[in-house]
N, CA and C atoms as an extended XYZ file, in Angstrom:
273
Properties=species:S:1:pos:R:3:atomname:S:1:resname:S:1:resid:I:1 pbc="F F F"
N       -46.520       70.636      -35.048 N   MET     1
C       -47.308       71.390      -36.010 CA  MET     1
C       -46.340       72.149      -36.910 C   MET     1
N       -46.530       72.021      -38.208 N   SER     2
C       -45.663       72.725      -39.147 CA  SER     2
C       -45.966       74.218      -39.119 C   SER     2
N       -45.047       75.001      -39.622 N   ALA     3
C       -45.250       76.449      -39.675 CA  ALA     3
C       -46.472       76.787      -40.519 C   ALA     3
N       -46.665       76.050      -41.613 N   TRP     4
C       -47.817       76.281      -42.496 CA  TRP     4
C       -49.121       76.039      -41.750 C   TRP     4
N       -49.220       74.929      -41.022 N   ASN     5
C       -50.427       74.630      -40.260 CA  ASN     5
C       -50.659       75.665      -39.166 C   ASN     5
N       -49.594       76.140      -38.558 N   PHE     6
C       -49.703       77.164      -37.532 CA  PHE     6
C       -50.273       78.448      -38.120 C   PHE     6
N       -49.781       78.842      -39.288 N   VAL     7
C       -50.271       80.057      -39.941 CA  VAL     7
C       -51.756       79.940      -40.243 C   VAL     7
N       -52.175       78.783      -40.765 N   ILE     8
C       -53.589       78.576      -41.070 CA  ILE     8
C       -54.420       78.639      -39.790 C   ILE     8
N       -53.962       77.989      -38.733 N   ALA     9
C       -54.701       77.982      -37.472 CA  ALA     9
C       -54.862       79.394      -36.918 C   ALA     9
N       -53.803       80.174      -36.940 N   VAL    10
C       -53.864       81.545      -36.441 CA  VAL    10
C       -54.798       82.377      -37.306 C   VAL    10
N       -54.721       82.205      -38.619 N   SER    11
C       -55.595       82.950      -39.528 CA  SER    11
C       -57.061       82.626      -39.276 C   SER    11
N       -57.361       81.353      -39.116 N   LEU    12
C       -58.750       80.953      -38.882 CA  LEU    12
C       -59.258       81.458      -37.540 C   LEU    12
N       -58.423       81.400      -36.523 N   LEU    13
C       -58.835       81.916      -35.215 CA  LEU    13
C       -59.124       83.405      -35.279 C   LEU    13
N       -58.333       84.135      -36.057 N   SER    14
C       -58.576       85.565      -36.169 CA  SER    14
C       -59.879       85.844      -36.905 C   SER    14
N       -60.301       84.929      -37.768 N   LEU    15
C       -61.549       85.111      -38.510 CA  LEU    15
C       -62.770       84.740      -37.690 C   LEU    15
N       -62.687       83.675      -36.897 N   VAL    16
C       -63.871       83.171      -36.206 CA  VAL    16
C       -63.880       83.455      -34.715 C   VAL    16
N       -62.781       83.910      -34.150 N   GLY    17
C       -62.724       84.162      -32.717 CA  GLY    17
C       -62.638       82.866      -31.936 C   GLY    17
N       -62.823       82.977      -30.639 N   CYS    18
C       -62.693       81.810      -29.771 CA  CYS    18
C       -63.974       81.556      -28.999 C   CYS    18
N       -65.122       81.694      -29.637 N   GLY    19
C       -66.398       81.488      -28.963 CA  GLY    19
C       -66.538       80.072      -28.453 C   GLY    19
N       -67.390       79.884      -27.466 N   GLY    20
C       -67.541       78.588      -26.848 CA  GLY    20
C       -68.454       77.626      -27.589 C   GLY    20
N       -69.350       78.139      -28.459 N   GLY    21
C       -70.297       77.270      -29.152 CA  GLY    21
C       -69.669       76.594      -30.352 C   GLY    21
N       -70.351       75.583      -30.835 N   SER    22
C       -69.883       74.875      -32.024 CA  SER    22
C       -70.047       75.765      -33.233 C   SER    22
N       -69.031       75.820      -34.078 N   ASP    23
C       -69.130       76.618      -35.290 CA  ASP    23
C       -69.232       75.724      -36.527 C   ASP    23
N       -69.534       74.445      -36.309 N   LEU    24
C       -69.715       73.536      -37.432 CA  LEU    24
C       -71.186       73.445      -37.808 C   LEU    24
N       -71.442       73.529      -39.074 N   LEU    25
C       -72.798       73.415      -39.598 CA  LEU    25
C       -73.189       71.948      -39.642 C   LEU    25
N       -74.424       71.609      -39.294 N   PRO    26
C       -74.846       70.205      -39.409 CA  PRO    26
C       -74.660       69.712      -40.849 C   PRO    26
N       -74.189       68.498      -40.999 N   ALA    27
C       -73.867       67.943      -42.318 CA  ALA    27
C       -75.047       67.991      -43.280 C   ALA    27
N       -76.251       67.819      -42.781 N   GLU    28
C       -77.413       67.810      -43.683 CA  GLU    28
C       -77.683       69.177      -44.315 C   GLU    28
N       -77.046       70.233      -43.812 N   ASP    29
C       -77.234       71.572      -44.360 CA  ASP    29
C       -76.097       72.023      -45.276 C   ASP    29
N       -75.088       71.185      -45.475 N   TYR    30
C       -73.898       71.579      -46.239 CA  TYR    30
C       -74.199       72.085      -47.647 C   TYR    30
N       -75.181       71.501      -48.303 N   GLU    31
C       -75.458       71.898      -49.682 CA  GLU    31
C       -76.568       72.937      -49.791 C   GLU    31
N       -77.096       73.404      -48.662 N   LYS    32
C       -78.225       74.329      -48.659 CA  LYS    32
C       -77.841       75.783      -48.390 C   LYS    32
N       -76.665       76.014      -47.848 N   VAL    33
C       -76.311       77.353      -47.389 CA  VAL    33
C       -75.366       78.060      -48.356 C   VAL    33
N       -75.415       79.389      -48.311 N   GLU    34
C       -74.459       80.181      -49.078 CA  GLU    34
C       -73.175       80.278      -48.265 C   GLU    34
N       -72.065       80.064      -48.939 N   VAL    35
C       -70.766       80.088      -48.277 CA  VAL    35
C       -69.781       80.940      -49.056 C   VAL    35
N       -68.788       81.417      -48.330 N   VAL    36
C       -67.692       82.178      -48.922 CA  VAL    36
C       -66.433       81.329      -48.812 C   VAL    36
N       -65.851       80.927      -49.935 N   PRO    37
C       -64.586       80.190      -49.889 CA  PRO    37
C       -63.440       81.165      -49.579 C   PRO    37
N       -62.594       80.795      -48.640 N   LEU    38
C       -61.380       81.553      -48.343 CA  LEU    38
C       -60.204       80.701      -48.791 C   LEU    38
N       -59.391       81.251      -49.667 N   PHE    39
C       -58.274       80.544      -50.284 CA  PHE    39
C       -56.985       80.998      -49.613 C   PHE    39
N       -56.130       80.043      -49.245 N   PHE    40
C       -54.858       80.342      -48.596 CA  PHE    40
C       -53.708       79.743      -49.410 C   PHE    40
N       -52.717       80.570      -49.745 N   TYR    41
C       -51.488       80.057      -50.344 CA  TYR    41
C       -50.593       79.526      -49.232 C   TYR    41
N       -49.859       78.455      -49.516 N   GLU    42
C       -48.903       77.931      -48.548 CA  GLU    42
C       -47.864       79.006      -48.236 C   GLU    42
N       -47.556       79.155      -46.960 N   GLY    43
C       -46.529       80.099      -46.540 CA  GLY    43
C       -47.013       81.534      -46.417 C   GLY    43
N       -48.298       81.766      -46.600 N   SER    44
C       -48.842       83.119      -46.491 CA  SER    44
C       -49.833       83.163      -45.339 C   SER    44
N       -49.842       84.264      -44.621 N   ASP    45
C       -50.799       84.403      -43.526 CA  ASP    45
C       -52.055       85.162      -43.972 C   ASP    45
N       -52.148       85.466      -45.256 N   GLN    46
C       -53.309       86.173      -45.773 CA  GLN    46
C       -54.189       85.229      -46.583 C   GLN    46
N       -55.454       85.573      -46.663 N   HIS    47
C       -56.386       84.764      -47.446 CA  HIS    47
C       -56.972       85.604      -48.574 C   HIS    47
N       -57.540       84.917      -49.549 N   ILE    48
C       -58.245       85.559      -50.647 CA  ILE    48
C       -59.689       85.103      -50.561 C   ILE    48
N       -60.591       86.057      -50.458 N   GLU    49
C       -62.013       85.739      -50.380 CA  GLU    49
C       -62.549       85.580      -51.800 C   GLU    49
N       -63.076       84.401      -52.097 N   LEU    50
C       -63.619       84.121      -53.419 CA  LEU    50
C       -65.110       84.463      -53.451 C   LEU    50
N       -65.723       84.323      -54.610 N   GLN    51
C       -67.130       84.654      -54.799 CA  GLN    51
C       -68.041       83.721      -54.005 C   GLN    51
N       -69.093       84.258      -53.424 N   THR    52
C       -70.074       83.487      -52.666 CA  THR    52
C       -70.721       82.435      -53.565 C   THR    52
N       -70.864       81.224      -53.017 N   VAL    53
C       -71.485       80.109      -53.738 CA  VAL    53
C       -72.471       79.412      -52.802 C   VAL    53
N       -73.293       78.539      -53.358 N   THR    54
C       -74.229       77.760      -52.554 CA  THR    54
C       -73.713       76.331      -52.430 C   THR    54
N       -73.500       75.894      -51.189 N   GLY    55
C       -73.128       74.512      -50.911 CA  GLY    55
C       -71.646       74.244      -50.808 C   GLY    55
N       -71.326       73.220      -50.020 N   ALA    56
C       -69.936       72.828      -49.774 CA  ALA    56
C       -69.246       72.336      -51.042 C   ALA    56
N       -69.965       71.597      -51.870 N   SER    57
C       -69.315       71.080      -53.077 CA  SER    57
C       -68.940       72.215      -54.023 C   SER    57
N       -69.774       73.245      -54.110 N   ASN    58
C       -69.441       74.390      -54.955 CA  ASN    58
C       -68.309       75.222      -54.357 C   ASN    58
N       -68.196       75.207      -53.041 N   CYS    59
C       -67.077       75.883      -52.388 CA  CYS    59
C       -65.764       75.221      -52.788 C   CYS    59
N       -65.749       73.897      -52.731 N   ARG    60
C       -64.563       73.134      -53.130 CA  ARG    60
C       -64.231       73.391      -54.603 C   ARG    60
N       -65.253       73.373      -55.444 N   ILE    61
C       -65.055       73.607      -56.874 CA  ILE    61
C       -64.474       75.000      -57.116 C   ILE    61
N       -64.995       76.006      -56.417 N   ALA    62
C       -64.498       77.378      -56.579 CA  ALA    62
C       -63.027       77.488      -56.173 C   ALA    62
N       -62.661       76.851      -55.059 N   ALA    63
C       -61.271       76.896      -54.604 CA  ALA    63
C       -60.348       76.194      -55.599 C   ALA    63
N       -60.765       75.036      -56.087 N   ARG    64
C       -59.945       74.307      -57.068 CA  ARG    64
C       -59.821       75.087      -58.375 C   ARG    64
N       -60.908       75.713      -58.807 N   ALA    65
C       -60.869       76.500      -60.041 CA  ALA    65
C       -59.939       77.698      -59.890 C   ALA    65
N       -59.964       78.334      -58.712 N   PHE    66
C       -59.068       79.464      -58.475 CA  PHE    66
C       -57.615       79.007      -58.517 C   PHE    66
N       -57.327       77.890      -57.848 N   ALA    67
C       -55.962       77.356      -57.849 CA  ALA    67
C       -55.517       77.035      -59.274 C   ALA    67
N       -56.396       76.417      -60.056 N   ALA    68
C       -56.054       76.067      -61.435 CA  ALA    68
C       -55.807       77.325      -62.263 C   ALA    68
N       -56.617       78.360      -62.047 N   SER    69
C       -56.447       79.597      -62.816 CA  SER    69
C       -55.132       80.282      -62.501 C   SER    69
N       -54.620       80.055      -61.290 N   LYS    70
C       -53.333       80.633      -60.876 CA  LYS    70
C       -52.182       79.657      -61.065 C   LYS    70
N       -52.500       78.454      -61.587 N   LYS    71
C       -51.503       77.405      -61.823 CA  LYS    71
C       -50.735       77.052      -60.544 C   LYS    71
N       -51.497       76.854      -59.461 N   VAL    72
C       -50.923       76.522      -58.158 CA  VAL    72
C       -51.042       75.017      -57.940 C   VAL    72
N       -49.953       74.371      -57.595 N   SER    73
C       -49.949       72.943      -57.292 CA  SER    73
C       -50.891       72.649      -56.134 C   SER    73
N       -51.529       71.487      -56.134 N   ARG    74
C       -52.480       71.113      -55.080 CA  ARG    74
C       -51.857       71.136      -53.690 C   ARG    74
N       -50.588       70.908      -53.581 N   THR    75
C       -49.946       70.884      -52.269 CA  THR    75
C       -49.534       72.275      -51.788 C   THR    75
N       -49.782       73.305      -52.577 N   LYS    76
C       -49.330       74.649      -52.229 CA  LYS    76
C       -50.449       75.577      -51.764 C   LYS    76
N       -51.630       75.017      -51.514 N   TRP    77
C       -52.740       75.849      -51.064 CA  TRP    77
C       -53.755       75.028      -50.274 C   TRP    77
N       -54.658       75.747      -49.619 N   THR    78
C       -55.776       75.137      -48.921 CA  THR    78
C       -56.941       76.119      -48.927 C   THR    78
N       -58.079       75.696      -48.432 N   TYR    79
C       -59.247       76.577      -48.375 CA  TYR    79
C       -60.123       76.187      -47.195 C   TYR    79
N       -61.000       77.096      -46.835 N   VAL    80
C       -62.034       76.836      -45.842 CA  VAL    80
C       -63.270       77.608      -46.292 C   VAL    80
N       -64.452       77.101      -45.939 N   CYS    81
C       -65.702       77.742      -46.328 CA  CYS    81
C       -66.424       78.237      -45.081 C   CYS    81
N       -66.874       79.484      -45.122 N   PHE    82
C       -67.669       80.053      -44.041 CA  PHE    82
C       -69.033       80.437      -44.576 C   PHE    82
N       -70.068       80.201      -43.787 N   THR    83
C       -71.396       80.630      -44.210 CA  THR    83
C       -71.435       82.147      -44.254 C   THR    83
N       -72.294       82.690      -45.102 N   THR    84
C       -72.338       84.144      -45.279 CA  THR    84
C       -72.779       84.874      -44.023 C   THR    84
N       -73.440       84.186      -43.099 N   ASP    85
C       -73.809       84.829      -41.840 CA  ASP    85
C       -72.648       84.829      -40.839 C   ASP    85
N       -71.546       84.168      -41.197 N   GLY    86
C       -70.361       84.155      -40.341 CA  GLY    86
C       -70.461       83.246      -39.134 C   GLY    86
N       -71.533       82.477      -39.020 N   LYS    87
C       -71.740       81.654      -37.827 CA  LYS    87
C       -71.163       80.237      -37.941 C   LYS    87
N       -70.926       79.765      -39.146 N   HIS    88
C       -70.509       78.376      -39.318 CA  HIS    88
C       -69.368       78.264      -40.325 C   HIS    88
N       -68.565       77.250      -40.120 N   LYS    89
C       -67.561       76.905      -41.114 CA  LYS    89
C       -67.817       75.470      -41.547 C   LYS    89
N       -67.392       75.169      -42.731 N   ILE    90
C       -67.539       73.822      -43.272 CA  ILE    90
C       -66.145       73.287      -43.515 C   ILE    90
N       -65.844       72.121      -42.950 N   ARG    91
C       -64.530       71.551      -43.206 CA  ARG    91
C       -64.637       70.378      -44.145 C   ARG    91
């Protein structure tokens, strides 16, 4: 595991904890829920919380738009989406 992947894994665990239940939202609900995109720069252990959007596709669009606005190369960042209730993540 690269250092970058390790940082992301640790960051995500600190956000969602280590509960025993599934934290994945059923695929049929991906475009129905409000989500918060969390943006991560490569090499950073901190995230930037972007504006709440509805649906997984809008989460992806928000993360890409943020990266473009900051002129960040596609290989220098990643994102994850969490539902606003904090119970599910979308990968």
